[in-house]
N, C-alpha and C positions, 0 to 999 in steps of 0.2 A: 461310323470311326469304324478304329478297332482297337483292343482290348490288349494291353500286355500282360505278361504272367499276373501279375499281382494285382489285376483287376483294375487297374487306373488307364484311361482313356488316352488311345495313344494316335491322333488323328492322322489321316494319311489326309492330304488338303485337294482334295478334284474338284473339279469345277464343269456343270453343263452346260457346253457354251454353241450345242446346234440350232441354236436360232439367233445365234450372235451375227453379224459382217465377219468376213472372210478380217480381217484388219483386226479385230476386240481377239475370233481365236487366236491370230498369231502373236500378239499383247501376252496372252493367259498360258502358250507356251512358251512364250521367249519367258517367263516369268516364274512359271514352274522349274524350269532348266536351271536360271539363279538362282533358286531357291538349294535345290535339291538336284544337283547334275549328274549323279550317279543312277536315281534312278528317273529323268526324265530326258530322252535328249533331248540335241542341238538340235534349234531349229534351222527349216531348211534354209539352204541358197544362203547362210551368215557365216562367216567367217569365223574358226575357231579362236585366231588371235583377237580378234578385237573381241570375243565371248568371253576369253579367258578374263581382259580387263574387265571386263560387267562386272564376271563373276568374285573377281578377288574385292572391287569395290565395296561394290555393299555387302560381301561378307564381312573386310575388314571396318567397314564404317558400325555395324553391329554391332560384333565382336568390340571393339576397341571401348566405345562407348559403353557396354554391357561390363567393362574389367575395370573402367574411370566407375561407375557406381557399387561395382564391388569390391572394390582393392582385395582386401583382408582374404575373400574366397579364393579372389585370382592365383594370392601369393603362393596360397597353401597346395594350391593345385596344379598338376604336374603338367605340361602343356597338352600333351598327347589329349592326358584326361580332361582338357577346358576345353579346348578345340573340339573333338567330339560330343561335348555334352551343348556348348555352344555351335556346331553345324544341324545336331538332332533339333535344336529350340528353332535354330531359321528354316531349316523345311520343315518343320510339322506344326509351329505353332501359330496359330489362326489370332494375331494381333487383334482388338474388340476396338482401338484407334491408335491414329497417324500422327500423336501427338510426340515426338521425342522426349517432353520427362517424364511421360508413361509406359516409355518401354522397362525400365526398372522392377516399374508395378507389373509389366506384364511378365517377364524373364520370372521375377516370383512367383505368380500362379499356374504357370509350365511347370514348375518346380515345385512346388504343390497337389498340383493339379494330374499332370501329363506323365514325367515324366517317373518312369521307372529305376526304383533304388538300383545301385550299380556296389560290385562286390567291395569294387576301393576310395567307394564315396566316405566322407568324412561322418561320423556318425550325429554330427554337428551341422552342418548342410544345410539343410532348412531354416536349423533356430538363426543362424550365424546370417544366410543371404535376408533372412526377415529385419534382424537386427540394423544389418546395414541399409536396406530400402528406410528404414525409421529417418533416419537423417537426412535421407533427401526429399521422403513424402513432408517431412515437416517443413524443408524450407521452401517447400514449396505452395505451402496449405493457404488455403484462400479462408478458411475461419475464421468469422468477429468476434471479437472481443464484446458485447455490451454494455460499454463502464455507466449507460445510465440505468441501468441494475446493479450498480454494486460498488458498497460503501470502501476504499480500501484500507484506510483508518480504522474499520469497525472496532469493535471488542473480538474477536475471535473466537473467546471461549463460549460466550454465550450467544453469539451470532450464529446467522445459517452459512457454514465457508462453502467461497466455490471456487473450486478451480479452473484453470484455464484450459479453453479448448484448445489451448495448444499444449499443453503438456498433457504426456501422455503416458501411463504407470503400466510395465510389462515387467512379466515374469517367464522363465524360461528353464529348464533343466538344466541348461549349459551354461557355466560364464563366458555368454562369448562376446561381452567388453572388455574378455585377457586374451581370444585366441589371436595366434601367431603365427608366423612360420617355429617358434621356439617352443609355441607353448600350442598342443594338440590335444584334447583332453579324449580318450578312446572312451567313455563311460559316463550319465551324467554326474553333474557332482552329487554330493550328499544332502542338501535342499535347494533348494531352487534358487536361480539371481534374476534379486527384483532390483529393477531401474528407473527413473524416471526422464523419460528425452524429452524434452523445451526446448520452446524460440522466444526469447524476451524480444524486445522494444529494438534493440539492434537489426531483427535479425539471424540473431547469430545462437545455432542449437549447440544444447548443452546436456551430459547424458551424469546423472546419479543413482549409485549406487543406494539400495534401502534394505530395511531388512523386512521381516516379516509383517512384522506389524503394520508399522507405515505404510507397508502394501494394502492390507487390511484395510488403515484409517483409508487412504488416498481411494481405495474401491467402496468405501462405503459413502461420500463424501460426492463421489461420481453422481451417483446413484440417487443423490437427497435433495429433498428442495424442504424442507419442513420443521425438522431434528437440529436442534444447537449443534457444535464442537461437542461441548459439555454432554450430553446425551450419546455423540457416538463413540465419545470414551471411554462412559461407563458400559456402554453396551460390548466396547472391547477387551472389559474390565472382566466384565460375565463371560464371556467366550474364554478366556484367561482362564480365567475361574482365580485370577488374582486375589490374596488376601489384601490389599491395600489400594484399595481404585485411586486412591488421591495417586498413589504419585503414576500411577498412568496417565491418570491426569493430567498432571502437571509436566510429564514428560512432551506427552501427546503436542500441551500448547508450544511446547517450546520449539517442537522439530515444525508444528504449522507456522511457528513468527517465523523463523530460518526458510521455510519455504515459500513464506510471502515477500520477504526479499529478495530472491533468486528469482521470482514472477509466476513461479508455479501456483499457488493457492492469493487471486487476485486481490480477496478481502468478506466481505458480507456481502451476501444476499438483501437489496433495499425493500 
């Protein structure tokens, strides 16, 4: 591995093919040239015209898939910067899966772990990419809801609430759900942006903006298997140093009832 100036790994993909048959070595040479023609010469005895077709076909296939998976990121980046990034990803990233639905996750890994930040990058590039990836990830998630362990009509206040495994509470420094070509914040917001992304029974993915208190409640529910909603809301009231805990409890149960209608909260444990 090579390391970039900011300490991230910047892998140059190489293979030891000395003990492989000749036709296998030629395949590796061909693949290396297709991925990174600037640093890997054309295979001998192959016509440049035909190689050009292969180079464009492979690159355009990858670039188009990523652009469709991250449409806002694609919109806000200049063509030159976008294609430089995709070229680098195509040449350097060693994917761990051949599955096309996993490619957006591979690209996100590349952004998070391998690519050095560039001077022209928007400051929210990683958070926006994650936000856009979440919608696809939820749409294909194979998480199962164990209906036998849920009472969907149970008393939320004194029962143990259950959040859907297909509902993901998320927090970002930037208001990623508002970013567009016309709105590109140069610095994080004064407060964090809290969202719930969830998939309903019709396999539709939805986004809800929530406040910090609701985000804290969902965090407590996510790691809770024995405390009632009332107990969790009382804990939040203490954390807030609220003078009237009953107001926190009343507000909290109202929010959870709304989230139950949206299939974010499934009911209570049985």
